[in-house]
N, C-alpha and C positions, 0 to 999 in steps of 0.2 A: 504492500499501497502507498504514498506518496505521500510526502510531509501533504502537500495540499489536500490529498486527500482526509487527511486522517484528522488533519484542523477542521476540516470543515464534519468531517463528522463528533467533534467534540463542539461547535456552535451547534449543530442540531441537536441534541444533546440536554437534556437536565441532568443535576448533578446524581438524582434518583435514579435516572436510566441508565447513566452512566454505571454508576452499582448495580444496579438486579440486571443489566444485558438486556433490560423489557426493548422495544423497539419505539422508536421515536415518534412521540405522540406531534397533533399538526397547531402548528403556528398561527396564531394570528394575524393577518397585512396588518395593513395603516389605517385603514378605514373598519375591520371591526374591532382593533383595538378602541380607535377612538368613538366608535358607536357607544363602548362600555365608559369612558373616559369622559366623555363630555355631555353626557346627560346627567352626571351633579351637580359639576361648574355653569353649564347653560340653564339649568333649571333656577340660576339665581336670579335672571331677570324677572321672574316672576312676583320677586318680592323686593329685593335690592335697592331699586329707585325711590320706593315708597321709604323707604326706613331711610337713606340717604338724605332724602327729604324732607322728612321728620327729626333729623339734628341738623343739616347742612341749609336747610331751604332751599334756594336760587341757585345757591352752588354745589347742589346734586351732582347734575354732571363733572363739575370741575373734582370735587370727593372720586369720581369713579373714575377719571382719568390717572388721577394719581394711584389708584388703587391697581389698577392697567400699568401702567410704569414699573411699581412691586411685585404684577404678576412677572413681566420681564425679566425683572433681575433674579428674580430666581429660578426663571426656567434657565438660565446659565447656571448656577449653585446644583438645582437635581442633575442638568444633563454633564456637568464635569463628576459626577459623585456615584451616578446611577452607572455612564457607563463606562467609569474607572470599575464599577463593583457591578456587574448586572445580574445581580439576582436577587429573588422574592424580598420582599420584607422593609423596604424601604429608609425611612430611618432609623430600624431597627438594624436594619445590616450594616448604615454608614457607620451609627456607633458601636457595634460588633466586631468591627473590623481597624475600628480607631481608636475605641477604649475599654472597659470591661466591659462583660456579660450580663452584669447585673443595672450597670446604667443603662444597657441597648434593651435592656427588656423594660425598665421605667417608659422610655420614649416608647415602648410596641403599648405599652395598656393604654397611654395617650392616644395612639392609634388605634387601638380596638373602639375606646368609648367614643371617639369620631365616628364613628362607623357605627357603632349602635346608634346616635343620634340622628346620626343621616339617615339610616333604614326607618329608624320611629316615625322623626319628622318627615320625611316626603313621602312615606306612603301613609300617613295620618291627613295630611296638608292635601294628597290628592284627591284622600275618599273625601274630602270638607268640597273641595269644587264643586264632585259627582253631588254632593248633598244639595248643594245650594242650586242646582236643576232637578233634583229629586229628592224631594224632602223625607221620602220613605227608605232611602239608603241608609242602615246604620250605620253610625261610622264606626266605633269601636269593631264592631263582627266584621267590617268591610274592612280596617286597616288588617288583621289579623288575616284577611280573605289575600288582602295582594301581599302580605310577609310568603306567603303560604306558597304561592304561587311562582313568586321569582324563588323560592327553593327550590320549589322542583325544577327548575330552569337552570339555576347554578348544579344542581343533581346530575342534568341529562346530559352536564358538559357545557363549558365554556364557551365552544366555537360556537356549538347551538345556539347560546344563549344572546350570544355575540349578536347574531344575526337581524333576533327580536332589538338590539339595544340599537342596531346600527338603522333597524327599522323606524324607531321612536327616533332616533337623532333625524335622520331624515324629516320625517315629518315634522318635529319641531320648530328646524330649520325655516322649512319651507311656509310655515305656520307666521313664525316672527318676519317673516323677506313680507309675507302679504298684510301684517299687521301695519308694517313699518311704511308701506306704501299707502296706506290707507291714511297712516297719520298722516304725513305729509300734504294728503289730499288737502285733509280738514281741517290744517291751520288755518286762522283766519285770515285774510289777506294784510290787515293794517296790525296784527301781533299783540291786538291790544289785550289776549291773557299774557302774553309774557310780560309784556310793559308793569300790568298789575303787578304780578308776582317778581317783576324786577324792584319794584317798590320797598320791597318785605326785607330787601339784603340788610342785613346787621351790617353795623359800622364801629369800629375802633377794637376794645378788647373783644365784644360780643362776635366781632367776624370769626376772631383767630378762634375761642372757642367751637364754635359754631365750623369749623374746617376740621379740628380736630376729633370733635367727638363723630361728626361725620362721615369723616375717614376709618377712625376703629367701628362705628357700625356698618361701612362699607364693606369692612372685609369680608362678611359674611359671604360677598360675591363670590369670593377666590376658594371657596371650598369645595375639597372633592379636586385640585390640581395634587393633590398626593399620590392619588389612587395608582396613576400609570406605574409609580416604582413598585408595588404592591405587586404587580403581576409580572414582573416585565420578562422573566423565563418563559412565559405565555406567546411573546408578539417575538416575531420574526426578526431577524438581524434589522438594524438600523430603523424599527419603528420606533422607539420610543421617544425618540429627538422629535417624530414627526407630531404624536400625540402632543406630547407639550404647546407645540407650533399652532396644532389646530384648538387647545384648547383657551390661547391665549388671543387669537386670533377671533374666535367665537365674544368672548367676556368683553375685547378691544372694541369692537363693532353694535355688538345689541344693548351692551349697560349703559355707554354712557348715552347713545341712540334713544334708548325711549325711555330716559332720562328726559333731555330734551324735548322728544313732544309729548311728554306727558306734562313739563311746565309752558308746552304751547298749547294746549286744548283744554286742561284744566286749571282753577283757581289752586293756588296751595294749600288752602285749608278743607278743599276736597280731598285733594290726593292723598292730606293725610289721612284724612276720616276714611278712605277707602284705602285703605293699606294694604289688609288683606286680604284683595282682591281687587288693585290696582290695574292689571290689563284686562279685567272682563269688563269694569268702569270705563275705561276707555276703549274698548269694543265694543259695548254700546252707545257709546256717542257714536262712535266713527263710522260703523253698518249696521246697530239694531240685533235685534236679538237674533240672526244668523251667524254674525262675525261672533258676539257673546260665545254661541257655544260651541264654536271653532275652537276658540278661545282654551275655555273651561275643559273643553275633552284634550287638548294641546296638555295643558297644565296638568291636566292627570296622569298621561302618557308619561312624559316626560320626568314627572319627580317619581312616576312607579320605575322609570329608568335608572334614576339614583340608587333607590333601592337594587336593583343590583348591581351597580358597580360594587356597593355594600358590600354584600356577599363575593362578590369576587373577589373584589382586596384584601377582605379580611382570610378569605382560604389561604390565598399567598401568604397570607404574613404570619397568620396560626399555624403553618407548615413548618413554616422557615423555622419558629418558634420553638416545636416540637423537637424538630431533626435537631436541633441546642440543646435538647431536653431544659429548656425553660416552661411547659406545658406538660401536660401527661400524654405518652406515646400512645394511648389508644387513638390518640384524634388522627392519627397518621393511617390508621384503616384507609384503604378504597375498595370500593365498587365495582362489577364490571369492567363500567364507563370510563374507568382511570381517575372519577372526582372523588374529593375527602367527603363522604353524606355523613360523616358524623359530625365531622367543623359544621358544616353549612344544617344540619337540624340541630346544634347544639346552640348556634348565634339564632336562630328563627327562634327554637323555644326561650332566648335569653330577652332578644327584641321582644315576643309577646307578654311574655313577665313585667317587663318594665312597661307595657303600656296599661298592661291589666293595675299593675301597684299606682300607677300614678294617674287612673281613672282618664285617660286619654288630656293629661293638662300638660303642655307644650311647654310650660313656663320654666322648670328645672331643666328638661332637657334641652332648652334653648342654649344655658349657662354652660352647660357641657359638650355643646359640639361648638361653640365659640372660642372658648378657653384650649378647647382638644384640638383643635387643629390649627390654630396660630402658633399655641406649644411644640404640636410635632411641625411646623415648616421651620420655625424658629432653632429646632434641636437639630435639623436638619443642617439651617447653616451653620451650627455650632460643629456640628459631624466636620464640615468641608474642610472647617478651619482644622480640628486635630486632623483630617486626612491629612493635610498639606504642609503639617511641620511631623506628623508622627510616620507617615509615609510619603515622602518624598520621590522616593525612586519610584511608586508605584506609577506603572504606564496607563497615559491619561488619552484619551482621544481628545479631549478638550480642556481649558484653564479659565474658570471662574476670577475674575480679577479681586482681591484685596478690599478695594473701594465697594464691589459690587456685594459683595458677602457681608461688610460690615455697616453696608445703607440696607437690605433688605432684612438683616437681625434686626436692627435695630425699630426699623419701621412694624415688623409684628410685636416685638416688645410692648411700644407703644402701645401699639392694637388691641394687646392683650389689658394691658395699663385703662386705657381707655375705656375699655368694656365693663372694666371692672367700676370704674367711675360711673358710668353708664346708669349698672345697678349692681351693689356688693353683693347680692344674692347669686350672681352670675357664679361668682367663687366659690362661696358656700356647697348652690346644685354641685359644682364640676368636684369637688371634694368629696362628697358623699358617695359620687360612684367609684372614684378615681381611689380611695382609699381601700375598700374591697380589692377591687381589681389586682391591685401593687401584694394584696395580703395574699391571695393565690402564687403569685407567680415569686414571693418571698419562700412562701410553705415548698414550694419546688426549688427553688436556691437554696433552702436548709434540709432537704429531706434527706440528709444522711446525719447530720446534728438529731432530726428530730427520732431518725430510726434507732438514735445509738439513746437516745432518753430513754426509749419505749421499749428497749432490751434492758438498761437498767431497771424499769419499773419490773416488768416480768421478772429477772432477776432476783428481785425482791420478793413481788407477791404473787408470782405465781411459779416455782422452782421445780414443779410437780408435773408444769405441762412441757416437758421437753421438746414437744415437735415444735411448739409456735418458738420456743427459743430457737431451736436450727434452722427452723425458717426464714428467721429475722437474719441472722449471723448470714445464713447466705445470701440474701436480698442487700444486705451493706457489703459483701465480696464482691458477688457481682457487678454493683457498682465499680466498688473503686477499682478491679481488676478490669474492667473495661480496658483496651490500648490506646493511646495516641500514636500516632506519629511526628516527629520532628526532622525534616530535610534539614541539613549543615553544611557548608561550603570549609570547614575547617574547626581548629579545636579554640577557635577565642572564648577567651574562659566571661567574659562579659557578657560576649552574645549568648551563649548559651544558659549563663544567671540568671540575663531578661526574661531569657523563653519559659528555664523553669519557674521562676516565682511569677509567669502569667500562667500556667497550667497549673501551678498550687491555689493562685487565688481563683480560675475561674471555670476548673473542671473538677467535676468529682474523681476522675480517674487516675490514678497513682501507679501505673505502670506505663514508661514511656521505650516508644522504639526508639531511635538515634540513626538517621538511614544518611550516609556518606556515600556520594558518587563522582567518581573523579574520572578526565577519560585520559592518563597517562600518568604515567606509576609516579613520575615527581609530582606529582599534583593528590597522591596519596597524603593524605592527612591523619589517619589511622591511631598511628602513635601519640598523637597532639589531641586527637578529640577525646582516646581513654583517659593519656593523664587530666585532661580538663573532667570527666567523667568520672574518675574516682575523688576528685575534691567535690566536686557536688556532693555526691552520698555520703560526704560529710557533713555537708550544711543542708541538707535535704533528706534526711535517714528515711522520709518516707515514701520515697521516690525511687521506685525500681525504674532503670534506664539499662537497656540492653543495645550494643550498637552491632550494625549492620554496614560492612563493606562492599560496595561493589562495584566492580569495572563500568560504570555504563553513563551516558548522558543524557539530564536531565531534560524531559521532556512529560507533553501529556496522555502520551502512552505509559512511562513510567509509574508515573503517577495510578496508574489506572490498574496495571499490574502489582502494582506491591498495595493496593488498598486492596486486593481480590488475596492475593498470597498472605497479606498477615490476618484477612479478618478488619478492617482499620475501614470506617465509612471514610469516604473521601471530604466529610465536612469535619472531621476528624484529625486530617492530616494538617500540619501547621507550619509556614516555609516565610522566609525574610521576602519583601516587597519583590516583582522582579522590574531590570531595570530598563533602561531605552536600550542598549544594548541586547538584551535577551529578542527571539523571535517570537516568542509565544506571549500570549498577555493573562491578565487573573481570570478574563473567563473563558480561557483553553482549556484551563486547567480543572475544571467542570465545578469547583464551589470551594476549594481549600483556602483556609484564612491565614490570613497575612497578620503574625504577628510583632514582627520587626523587621 
């Protein structure tokens, strides 16, 4: 097999497929992936213009343009990180490869909360739109039905569900285009409505407050931008960057445009009083009942499409966390169609239970929604900085500038603070959901100390039940004896010490296979490495290391071969960052982890 064919094989297989030897799965092209991503972020045009007008008044189009500029900056940030580390997980994957596993897991908790809030709010709002034209349609029951429909679509398969998402996206864009055309036709020739709204322009300090609070509130219009990064492995090569571009174009065109149209067609007081169904009110003003019905159907459809985005995104994220043992392993079970039905069903049950517990009140979930997705984007920017500092040698297809990253992080941080100023209860609602989610991850992270504590209790109180005691000991032993593999170029004691410290802090395993490859006899550093390992055995007596030396050239095929030979999953194989001189990229290696 030629090098080109081998490289292509790696690109077309996910880490799980490389390890299991299963057939390659179908990848999403640009438009199928866009259909999944854009439905979430494009649904913001249904409410963000009114929300911005509540706080910024006639300056709503200005703050919405500022949000577009911020999204453009984050497009650069996401492009650098995800194309350097093209694996599912988004912010979690970024922080996992630049800092500790626990810090990455905390960021993932925020992402999961964001998806829960997105799914529940979007499905309930979609049903509310339908309820406005058919009052007999129960809101709570209808919301659960919508969640169930898209759970079934996600179980059927991402490619099939993506076709549904793309259909919704095409219908939504077509409806918005017709809506804007009617809007321009309906603008009064003397612009008297806009002139009246312009008279409400705040001055002095009130102007600054309006812009700041309006910008913070308008950031709801970019929720969903992080979705594509969470299922990048399901996308074809080169598609990720195009999904970011398509999301940016959609937001840049329609959000400010609809805001401008609303200010030319309705007085500001009417915009604010009809903020829940602004587009429906505008449609009735422009085209009567027929256009209103079309807009309501479109709103229900695209908000339902955002539910599908949540299912797809959370599935990719939870899969990655379970592979890294941050969540229970039973979630990794797949059905005949190759989809993770346990993750999807669990997410459906969780969303439905939260809906029933809150009795359909969106106030608490709105707080979770805002803080979560802004926090996720901010942490992603911080992860980009850490990647630049700690993984300088990592191959990149694109580099975001330092000023771009710092401005983006500052803007979303201020946006979070602004939303707390608007309503401090947002933060309280967020913590109510965030703390229990973190608690589950902490339980997984500390499962060995917990098992040891249980063992001690059993030794003291249940010494006669030897079978239970043996079972728990075997469980601990099985976890600690899981092997990890470390590729090393030489015997540099400092680098090996860094690697061992990382394993000790982040992995349950206490058995390390140290693999050294060399091309020529003079490059064989076996003795140097062994001397360093002897030293490290005294420093870390709980870590067992085994040195394996091979006369081979490092490549993706070698990674695949040793993974199968020693029974070590690829995501438990650790390397130093590939440099520019190397012919392979981190994606070629199928999911190995960069730890120094």
